[in-house]
N, C-alpha and C positions, 0 to 999 in steps of 0.2 A: 427455598430461594427462587424467585421468579427470574429466570434468565432469558426470557423471550424479548429480544430487542424490538419486536414489532409493537410492544406495549409501552415502549419508552418514549417519553415526550421531552424534548430537549429545548433549552432556551437559545436556539440557533436561528439564524436568518436564512432567507431564501437566497442563496448565492449561486451564481454560475451554473444554473441547472441546465444540463443538456449540452454543455460545451464540449466539443471534441476536436482532436487534431491527430493527423496521421504522422506517426514517428517514422515508420518505414511502411512499405506497401502492405505488410502483413501485421502491423502493430498499431492499434488505434488507442489513443489515450483519451479517456472520457471523464469529465469532471462532474462529480455528484456533490453539489453544495460546497463542502470544504475539503474534499478528498478526491483523489484520482483512482480509477480502476482501468484495467487494460483489457481490450478485446483482441485476441490473437487469431489471425487467419486472414487470408486474402479476401477482399471485398467480394461478396456474392458466394463464398464457399459454404458448403454444408458442414465442413469439419473445422470447428473453431473451439477456442478455450477462453474461459473467463478468468482473469487474474484479479483477485480480491472482489469483495461484494458490497462495497459502499456503505452508505448511511442507513439507519433505520428508516422504514417507510418508503424505500426507493425501489422496491421490486418492479413495479409497473414501468417506471422510467428506465431502469436497467434493461428490462426485456424489450422495451420500445427502441432503445438505442441499438441493441443487438439486431433487432428486426430491420432497422434502417441501414445498418452496416452490412448485413449479410443477405437481406432481401427475403427472409423467411422467418418463421416462428419456431424453427427446430432448436432443440436444446443443445448446449455445448457438450463436448466430449467429457469435459471435467472442469472443476473449479480449483484453481491453485491459489494458495494464500501466502502472502509475504509474512503475515503475522495475524493475530486474532484480536487486536484492539477493536473497539466498538465501531469505529468509522471505516474499518476494513472488512468487517463481517456483519455489519448492521442489518443487511437484508438477506443474509445467507439462509437462515431458517425458512424465511418466506419463499425464497427461490427454490429451495429443495422440496417445497410442497408442490411446485409446478414441474421441476426438473429432477428426475431420478438419476443423478449423476454422482460419480465419486468426487470427494474433496481430498486434496493433498496438502499436507503441511509438514514442517519439520517435527521430528519426534519430540523435541523439547517444547513444542507449542501445542502438542496434542492435549495435555491436561486442561488447557483453557478452552478446548473445543469439546471435551467430554464431561464437563461439569465437575471436574476434580479440583480445579484451582481458580482463584480470582487474581487479577492483577492488583498491585498496590493502588491505592487511590491516588488521583492526580495531586501534584504538589503545586499549590497556588503561590508559593513563596519564591519560585524561580523567577528571574527577571523576565519581563515581557509586557504584555498589554492586556486588553480586555478579555481575549480568549483565555489567557492564563488565569485571570481572575474567575472566569466562569468554569474553569476546568474541574473543580470539585463536583460539579453537577453532571459531568460526563460519566456514563456507565463504565465501571471497571470490572464488572463481573464476567466470568466465563459463560459460555453457552454450552448446550448439549445437543450434538448431532450424532447420528448413528453411522453414517457411511464415510467417516474420515479415515484416511490412510496415511502412513508416513511416506515422505518422499523417498525414492529409491536410494539405497546406500551408495550406489555407484556414481551419484551426482547427475544422472540423467533426469530429464524433465518429462513426465508423461504427456504424450500427445503433442510435444513441441520438439521435433527432431532438430538436432544441431544445437540445442540449448543445454546449459548446465545450471544447476542451482548451487549457490554459494552461501554457506552459513555466515551471516553477518549479525551476530548478537550484539546486545547493548541496549537498544531500544526495548527489546524483549529478549528472553533467553533463546527462543527458537526462531528469531527473525531470519528470513532468507532473502536473497536477491537472485535474479535470473540473468544469465549472460550468454550471448551468442558470439562465439569466437569469429565466425565467418565475416561478419560486418561490425563486430565490436559494439553491439547494441546491448545496453544494460537496462534492466528493470530493477531499480534500486529500492523500491518500497520506501520505508521511512529511515533507512540507514543514513541517508542525507536527503534533504529536500531543497527546493529552489524558491522558497518563500519563507519569510519569517512567520511561522505558523502561530506564534504566540500573540501577534498583533492583529486585531480585527481589521484595521485599515489595510494592512498588507494582504490579508486574506481576501478582502473584498476587491481590492485593486489588482491583486495578483502581481504586485511589484516584484520583479525577478531579483532574487538575491540568494546566493548559496548559503546554506545553513545546515547545521547538524540536525539530528532527529528532534522532533518536538520535545521541548525541555520538560514539560509538565508530566509526561508519561514515560520518560526514559529511565530504565531501571539500573543500568550499569555503565557509567561514563568511560571507564577504562576500556571496556569491551567495545563500546561505541566508537571510540577513537581508533582502535585497532581495525575495526571493520571498515571505516572510511579509508584508512591507509591501505588496506588490502584492495579495496575497489579501485583506488587511484592507480595501483600497480597493474591493473588490467588495461589501462589506457583506453577507456571506452571512447567511442566516437559520438555516440548518442546515448542519452540517459533520460529515461522516464522515471519520475519519482512519485511518491505517494501524495505530495502536495506541491503545487506550483507547476509552471510550464516546463516542458522538456528542454534540455540543453544539448548542444552538439558542437563538434569541431573545436576550434581554438578557445571559444568561450567556455566550453565544458572543461577542457584541460586546464586553463588558467584558473577557473573557479575551484576545481578540485585541489590544485596546487595550493591555492590560498587557504582553503579550508583546512588542509592537513597542516600547513605551516602555522595557522592561527587557531587551531581547534580549541585550545584551552581558553582563548580570548573570546571567540565569537560563538562557540557551541556549548561548552561546558558551563553550567550555572555557576 
């Protein structure tokens, strides 16, 4: 099985390439075509962390974004993964040829990073739009990397003092989110997103709308609902998600309340 995403060619459009916004002074949300990744660290610091690794063929753009953010070409201390779907690890293998750094993921996600498992193929029958129709063409296979480690059992996050990781399964078995209690900042990954990812129009326009995890790739909807309910109980003040713009304040609180109350209606296929 060829599991190198660098050789994957996708029927995707050039979208939102290089767009970034500062969620907090030390958390930068950067959009790689149809997916977000996070660069953690104060601007100009030498100690920084990459959270998720974007789309295939994006290594150079990710490295450039990091250089622009931090003012140097030095590698991150680590790469943390919310999960291992192709749009979150698409450039991981390429980046690791340039950066000899550890990669951390949940134990249940490791088989998709060590070549032991593939995800189920995308489901084009869930209601949605053109992206859903194209989803069977998206890679579902796992990848193989050597230096992947499980996240610490005590819930701490390597190289991110004051943060905790939270198991938020449903979209994938080992999906995690990251939370900082001090300012109630949440990195939600795809546990919930802020754009209807199934619609190409919404992906292009980035029309803001609370949504559950991308429908075509979500594996367990009962778990996904429980994960959203758990994140809501954290009462986050800011949330960066895997797709769409970040939300904060009253808009975030009201959106999460609505999503929990109407999960079966707006999220579950």
